[in-house]
C-alpha positions, 0 to 999 in steps of 0.5 A, spaced: 500 500 500 505 504 501 508 503 494 502 505 491 501 511 495 508 513 494 507 512 486 501 516 487 504 522 490 510 522 485 505 522 479 501 527 482 506 532 483 510 530 476 503 532 473 502 538 477 509 540 474 507 538 467 501 542 468 505 548 470 510 547 464 504 546 459 501 553 462 507 557 461 508 554 454 501 556 453 502 563 456 509 564 452 505 562 445 500 567 447 505 573 449 510 572 444 504 572 438 506 565 436 499 562 437 496 569 433 501 568 428 498 561 427 491 564 426 489 561 433 486 565 438 489 563 445 493 568 449 491 567 456 493 572 462 498 569 467 493 569 473 492 565 479 485 564 477 487 561 470 494 558 473 491 554 479 486 549 476 491 547 470 496 545 475 491 541 479 488 538 473 495 537 471 496 533 477 490 529 477 492 527 469 498 525 472 495 519 475 495 516 468 502 514 469 499 508 473 497 505 466 504 506 462 508 500 464 512 499 457 519 500 459 521 499 451 517 505 449 521 512 448 520 518 452 516 522 447 512 516 445 510 515 452 509 523 453 504 523 447 500 516 449 499 519 456 497 526 453 492 523 449 487 523 455 487 531 457 488 532 449 481 528 448 478 532 454 480 539 452 478 538 444 471 534 445 469 536 452 472 543 454 472 547 448 465 545 445 461 544 452 465 549 457 468 554 453 463 554 447 468 554 442 466 548 438 469 541 437 476 541 437 476 548 439 476 550 431 472 557 433 479 559 436 483 557 429 484 551 424 490 549 428 488 549 435 488 542 435 495 542 433 497 547 439 493 543 444 497 536 442 503 540 442 502 543 449 499 537 452 505 533 449 509 538 453 505 536 459 507 529 459 514 530 457 515 534 463 511 530 468 515 523 465 522 526 466 520 529 473 518 521 474 524 519 472 528 523 475 525 521 482 526 514 480 533 515 479 535 519 485 
């Protein structure tokens, strides 16, 4: 039982760190006009109200790392695989039903799905690297 609780703590913490990295990446893309240059209207302000839920949800999504067991899979492959959960929820639940931006968030721009994938793979990569750094310590 202690082993599972330790893993849950590590996965939640790593997911939260990934959530912070994801949020900073989304913010930077908006701040420097990268999203706008791609025709995507995503440029959030870096406020606690915007940042806090993203960090917490990043931690909750970090529990998906319980499902990733294959040690032969590369880091990017694992990051992509685990990021599919939050990506699908963002594209098919959050954008259409919570933010009212249409399926895939296409009302924000045609490349919105690609940016969501990129941002969430960044979440998965940072979280995975954090998990690996703890396990190797």
